[in-house]
DRENTOR-976309 format. One record per residue (C-alpha): y, x, z; residue number from 1. Coordinates in Angstrom, 3 decimals, m for minus. Example, Ala and Ser with C-alpha at 12.3 -4.5 7.8 and 13.67 -1.06 7.14 Angstrom:
2
ATOM,yy,xx,zz,pos
ATOM,m4.500,12.300,7.800,1
ATOM,m1.060,13.670,7.140,2
REM end
This chain:
148
ATOM,yy,xx,zz,pos
ATOM,24.384,10.528,9.188,1
ATOM,24.338,7.172,10.885,2
ATOM,24.974,8.168,14.477,3
ATOM,23.080,5.197,15.895,4
ATOM,19.819,5.802,14.049,5
ATOM,19.940,9.350,12.663,6
ATOM,19.568,8.051,9.107,7
ATOM,21.450,9.662,6.229,8
ATOM,24.205,7.693,4.580,9
ATOM,23.353,7.059,0.957,10
ATOM,26.003,6.075,m1.585,11
ATOM,25.041,2.813,m3.339,12
ATOM,26.413,0.352,m5.905,13
ATOM,25.900,m3.406,m5.644,14
ATOM,24.041,m4.946,m8.617,15
ATOM,24.748,m8.601,m7.711,16
ATOM,27.674,m10.751,m6.634,17
ATOM,27.669,m11.414,m2.888,18
ATOM,31.073,m13.068,m2.528,19
ATOM,29.328,m16.060,m0.915,20
ATOM,28.577,m13.775,2.035,21
ATOM,31.646,m11.533,2.091,22
ATOM,34.870,m12.072,0.132,23
ATOM,35.495,m9.328,m2.424,24
ATOM,31.881,m8.224,m2.623,25
ATOM,31.322,m8.352,m6.384,26
ATOM,28.742,m6.597,m8.544,27
ATOM,29.793,m2.978,m8.977,28
ATOM,31.210,m2.617,m5.448,29
ATOM,30.350,0.776,m3.980,30
ATOM,29.510,1.602,m0.395,31
ATOM,27.103,3.564,1.745,32
ATOM,24.075,2.686,3.821,33
ATOM,24.384,2.545,7.603,34
ATOM,20.723,1.918,8.481,35
ATOM,19.615,m0.989,10.634,36
ATOM,22.827,m2.947,11.033,37
ATOM,22.293,m6.695,11.403,38
ATOM,19.361,m8.973,12.167,39
ATOM,17.926,m8.782,8.643,40
ATOM,17.812,m4.998,8.392,41
ATOM,16.533,m4.709,11.961,42
ATOM,13.693,m7.135,11.170,43
ATOM,12.746,m6.396,7.552,44
ATOM,12.557,m3.097,5.682,45
ATOM,13.566,m4.882,2.453,46
ATOM,17.129,m4.921,3.843,47
ATOM,19.553,m2.160,4.780,48
ATOM,22.982,m2.278,6.376,49
ATOM,25.686,m1.299,3.884,50
ATOM,29.351,m0.575,4.576,51
ATOM,31.713,m1.368,1.715,52
ATOM,35.063,0.344,2.514,53
ATOM,37.941,m2.095,2.633,54
ATOM,35.565,m5.074,2.424,55
ATOM,33.122,m4.974,5.351,56
ATOM,29.552,m4.302,6.416,57
ATOM,26.475,m6.483,5.978,58
ATOM,22.726,m6.417,5.413,59
ATOM,21.772,m6.214,1.723,60
ATOM,18.408,m6.320,m0.046,61
ATOM,17.435,m2.899,m1.381,62
ATOM,16.604,m4.608,m4.696,63
ATOM,20.288,m5.612,m4.972,64
ATOM,21.425,m2.001,m4.751,65
ATOM,21.485,0.974,m7.090,66
ATOM,21.412,4.377,m5.434,67
ATOM,24.193,6.502,m6.927,68
ATOM,24.174,9.362,m4.419,69
ATOM,23.481,12.448,m6.567,70
ATOM,22.386,14.652,m3.651,71
ATOM,19.965,11.982,m2.413,72
ATOM,18.546,11.430,m5.925,73
ATOM,18.039,15.200,m6.423,74
ATOM,16.292,15.518,m3.050,75
ATOM,14.065,12.504,m3.814,76
ATOM,13.114,13.961,m7.221,77
ATOM,12.310,17.328,m5.616,78
ATOM,10.164,15.651,m2.956,79
ATOM,8.321,13.636,m5.629,80
ATOM,7.624,16.820,m7.606,81
ATOM,6.291,18.518,m4.450,82
ATOM,4.046,15.513,m3.782,83
ATOM,2.561,15.583,m7.310,84
ATOM,1.987,19.340,m6.996,85
ATOM,0.194,18.789,m3.665,86
ATOM,m2.033,16.126,m5.251,87
ATOM,m3.673,18.908,m7.247,88
ATOM,m5.570,19.652,m4.016,89
ATOM,m7.169,16.160,m3.981,90
ATOM,m10.867,15.915,m3.133,91
ATOM,m13.387,13.119,m2.655,92
ATOM,m11.516,10.858,m5.088,93
ATOM,m13.216,7.449,m5.192,94
ATOM,m12.298,4.338,m7.170,95
ATOM,m13.857,1.174,m5.793,96
ATOM,m14.351,m1.681,m8.240,97
ATOM,m15.468,m5.231,m7.637,98
ATOM,m18.664,m6.816,m9.034,99
ATOM,m16.923,m7.651,m12.337,100
ATOM,m15.289,m4.231,m12.663,101
ATOM,m11.867,m5.162,m11.294,102
ATOM,m9.874,m2.655,m9.256,103
ATOM,m10.281,m2.807,m5.472,104
ATOM,m8.913,0.509,m4.163,105
ATOM,m8.517,4.233,m4.689,106
ATOM,m9.084,6.729,m1.893,107
ATOM,m8.908,10.513,m1.635,108
ATOM,m8.210,13.449,0.665,109
ATOM,m5.553,16.074,m0.004,110
ATOM,m3.263,18.576,1.690,111
ATOM,0.350,17.352,1.997,112
ATOM,3.284,19.525,0.863,113
ATOM,3.769,20.375,4.554,114
ATOM,0.190,21.691,4.746,115
ATOM,m1.322,18.840,6.763,116
ATOM,m4.602,17.170,5.768,117
ATOM,m4.277,13.528,4.715,118
ATOM,m6.582,10.709,3.689,119
ATOM,m5.024,8.155,1.349,120
ATOM,m6.214,4.677,0.427,121
ATOM,m4.277,2.738,m2.228,122
ATOM,m4.765,m0.959,m2.864,123
ATOM,m2.036,m1.390,m5.479,124
ATOM,m3.496,m1.084,m8.966,125
ATOM,m0.306,0.175,m10.665,126
ATOM,0.173,3.052,m8.233,127
ATOM,m3.543,3.851,m8.300,128
ATOM,m3.593,3.968,m12.117,129
ATOM,m0.740,6.526,m12.148,130
ATOM,m2.572,8.713,m9.653,131
ATOM,m5.917,8.333,m11.446,132
ATOM,m4.303,9.412,m14.718,133
ATOM,m2.962,12.482,m12.897,134
ATOM,m6.410,13.301,m11.473,135
ATOM,m8.098,12.967,m14.872,136
ATOM,m5.351,15.048,m16.531,137
ATOM,m5.846,17.848,m14.002,138
ATOM,m9.657,17.796,m14.109,139
ATOM,m10.067,16.486,m10.558,140
ATOM,m13.477,14.786,m10.225,141
ATOM,m13.319,11.006,m9.742,142
ATOM,m16.264,8.935,m8.513,143
ATOM,m16.453,5.236,m9.369,144
ATOM,m18.226,2.879,m6.979,145
ATOM,m18.971,m0.835,m7.438,146
ATOM,m19.032,m3.321,m4.601,147
ATOM,m21.328,m6.292,m4.850,148
REM end
């Protein structure tokens, strides 16, 4: 755990060369996350502080990292499976489309894996399409609505 922020340390591997920022920081370097470290990770959630043993610590874009922590990956997969199982309780599923039929948003209610009620609204078409496919596959009624 990162003592300062209570965040778990996650083992990562660098996918890009960052020697311009820190000597010795080449693609393939391994380290672990330390949470909000510098100004970039404190200001933007696209960054995380990463400590590279024997090299140093700096803020790195998440997209420049590969998570290699097996325990973290197992826990994330388990949580994702629990979330999909909980989505079987979805109700009031509505897809809103624009006047020409384009995707606007998907909304629904469901009970979270922790047992709490939640109302979700998704504006990203890719994510919504995955969830819609799940709803159709599991026979969950979906209402389509057009906006003018």
